[in-house]
N, C-alpha and C positions, 0 to 999 in steps of 0.2 A: 097213593104212598108217594112221599117226596124222593126225589132223586138225590142220592148222596154221591159224593166224591170219594175216590179211594183215599185212605189215610195219608198218602204221599203227597196229595194235591190238596188237602185242607190246610187252611192257613190258620195260624192260632196267635192270637194277640198276647204278647208277653207282657206289654205295658199298657194301661188304659190312656185313652186319649188325654184325659185330665192330668194323669201324672206326668206324661210326656211333655204337655205344655208347661207344668209347674216346673219341670227339671229345665226346660229351655230358659225359663224367666231367671231362675236362680244361677244357671251357667252365664247367663248375659251380665247379670248383676257383679258376679265374682270376676268376670274378665274385663268389666268396665265398658261393655258394649252396650249401644241402645237396645232398649227393650223391643222385643219383636211385637209387631202389630198383627193381632190375629183377625180371622175373619169367620163369618158364621154363614154356612151354606146349607140351609135345610133341604131334604130330599123331598120332592113332592108326594102328596098322600095319593094313593091309589084312588082311582075314579069309581070304581066299583068294588064293593067289600062283599065277599062270600061267605056267610055265615053257615051256610048249609053244604058240607061237603059230603060227597058219596064215598 
């Protein structure tokens, strides 16, 4: 069974990452600022996949 945090400690994402980035682009365009340069940092895959759990 997975360990769950109490509701007070659970984080909820109110805006998707895509929407936050889109809003940043629109705001920069409206304010005449240079466009932000994004970066992509993929998370590493696990080295061992466990398909059989008890």
